[in-house]
N, C-alpha and C positions, 0 to 999 in steps of 0.2 A: 803181446798183441800179434807180433809177427809170426810166432809159432801157431797160433790159432788160425790166422789167415792162411798160413802155409798149408795147414791141415785141410782147410776148406778147398784150396786150389788142387791139392793132390787128389782129394776125393772126387772133385769135378772131372779131373783128368782121367781118373780111373773109370768113371761112368761113361765118359765120352769114348774111351778106348773100347769098352765093352760094346757100346753102340756101334762102333766102327766095325768090329768083328761080326756082329750081327748083321750089319749092312752087307758085308761081303758075302756072308752066307746066304743072304736073301737075294743076291743078284744085283745090288746096286753099288757096285764096286767103286766106280769113279767118284761119285758124289760122297760116299762115305770116306774115301781116302782124302778128299779135300778137307772135309770137316775135321778129320783126324790131324792133318798137317796144321790147320789153323789153331787147333787146341794145343798142339805141341808147341807152336810158336808162342802162344800166350803163356804157357807154362814156363817156357824159357825166359820170357821177359820178367815175370814175377820173381823168378829165381835170381835174376840179375840185380834186383834192387838190394842195396846194402842193408844188412840186418840192423846195423847200429844207427841208421838215419832217423828212424822213428824214436829211438831212445834219446838221440840228441835234441829232437824237437820237444820231447817231453821234458828234458832237463832244462831247455831254454824257457819253456812255459812255466816250470816250477820256479826258475830263477826270477822271472818277471813277477810272478805272484809274490815271491819272497820280498822283492823290492817294493812292491805296492804295499805289502803288509808292514814293512819297515818304515816307509814314509808315513803310513797311517799311525803307526805306533809312536813315531817321533812327534807327529802333530798332536796326538793325544797327550803325550808326555808334556809337551810345550804348553798346551792349554791347561793342563792340570797344575803346572808350575805357576802360570800366570794367575790362575784362580786362587791358588794358595797364597801367592804374593798379595793379591788384592784383599783376601781375607785377613792376612797378617797386618796389612797397612790399616785396614779398618779397625782391627783390635788395638793396634798401637795408638791410633788417633783417639779411640774411645778411652783408652787407659790415660793418655795425656790429658784429655779433657777432664776426666774424673779427678786426676791428681790436681789440676788447676782449680777445679771447683772446690775441692777439699782445702786447698791452700787458701783460697779466697775466703771460704767460710771460716777457717781458723783465724785468719787475720781480722775479719769482721767481728768474730766473737772476742778476740783479744782487745780490739778497740772498744767494743761495747762494755766489756768488763772494766777496762781502764777508766772509761767515762763514768760508769756507775760508781766506781771506787772514788773517783774525784768528786762526784756530786754528793756522795755520802759523806765524805770528809768535809765538804763545804757546808753541808747541812749541820754536821756536828759542830763545826766551828762557828756557824751562825747561831746555833742554839746556845753555845757557851758564851757568845758575845751579846746575845740579845738581852741577857740579864742586865747589862749595863744600859739603862734607859737614859732619857734626856736629862733626868735629874742628876745624873752623874757628872754632867758638865755644868760649869758656872753659867748662869743666865747673864746675857749681855744685851745691850740695846741694839747693837749691830755686830756683824761678823764679817771679817775679811775672807776673801777666797781661800787664802792659805789656812786660816782657822777652820773654815768649813771642811777643807780637804783633810786636815789633820783629824778632825772628828770622824770623818769617813774611814780614815786609816785605822782608827781604834775600834770602830764598830764592824766594818766589813772584813771578812777573813782575808788574810794576806794574799792567798792565791786567787782571790776573786776581785781584789780591789781594782786592778787595771780594767777589767771588763765593766765593773760598776762605774769607774771614772769615764770610760769611753761613752757610755750612755748619758751620764749626767752632763758631760761636756757638750754633747749634741742637743740635749733637751733644754738646758738652761744656762750653759756656760758657767756653772757652779753659782748661779744667782738663786738663793733660797727664797727670794721674793718675786721670782719670775712669774708673771701673770699673762697668760695667753689672751690676746684681745679678741680672738675669733672663737674661743671656747672657754669652758670653765677650768681648763687645765692650769695647775699651779705648782710652784715650788721647784726644788732641785730635779725631781724625777717626773715633773709635769703630770701629777696624778689627775685623773679626769673622772669625776670632778675633784677639786682639791680637798673638799670636805671628807673624802674617803680617809685622809690621813688622820682624822680625828680618832680613829681606832688605836693609833699609836700614842696619842696625847692631845690634850685640849689646846696646847700651844703650837699646833701644827703650822700656823701661818707665820710664826716669828722664830721658831726654834729649828735650826738646821739639823740638830741631832734627832729630833722627832721625825723629820722628813726622811733622814737617812735610814732610821730604823724601819719606818714604814716601807720605804723603797726596797730595802734588803729583804724583808719578809714577802713583799709582793713578787719580786723576781725569783725568790727561792720556791714559793708555793706554786707559781704558774710555770716557770721554766727550769725548775730544779736548782738553779743558781744564777748569779749575775752573768756568768760566762754563757749559760744557756740563753739568757735573755739577750745578750749581746749578739749571739749567733742569729737569733731571730731578727733582731734589729737590722743587722747587716743585709738580710735577705728582703726585708720589707720596709725599712726606714721608719719603723714604729715598733712598739712592743706592748 
């Protein structure tokens, strides 16, 4: 830039010098001489400006631009890093949630399969024991609680007996002649009405074995097993 500007000044000086000569020739010597002196002084002042000053200004400006660009680049890099971190965190959270859901689903499936297996086993045991009807036990005029419970142990599958017992204990306290005064419920399992138990035997009113057989079939058909019936009973206080 300084070279171009210098060239422009030199050209102007040359033109002014020519003008001065012409002025002298035309008789206006004093005025032309003054103009020449002023132009010479201007030329001297321009020549005195250091040539490297403009370069230093340019370098300073470039350095400032570089600093601004560096700051902008750092900000962009930081923003990109933060965005990448957020995306990674979101991916990690989604993966963790998916893993937890898969684990929960697997556990639920395992529990369901276990329960289904237990219920199937209970049904098979109940089927094998159902062949032993009330006629398999000697007929008595009365039965003690211990005798009724022993009948139940022989009829109800071993893994289901406690659930069966829990219900009978709460429904009739193992009294095979329990008669609900406010309804037609009757017997160990409080069949409602009691006459339902006739499907298991005509002696349903006096034979605990007949009542046990009917109660076991009822719990297994409606709740899959006595334990299924006991779960329902605990939630509702009836079954």
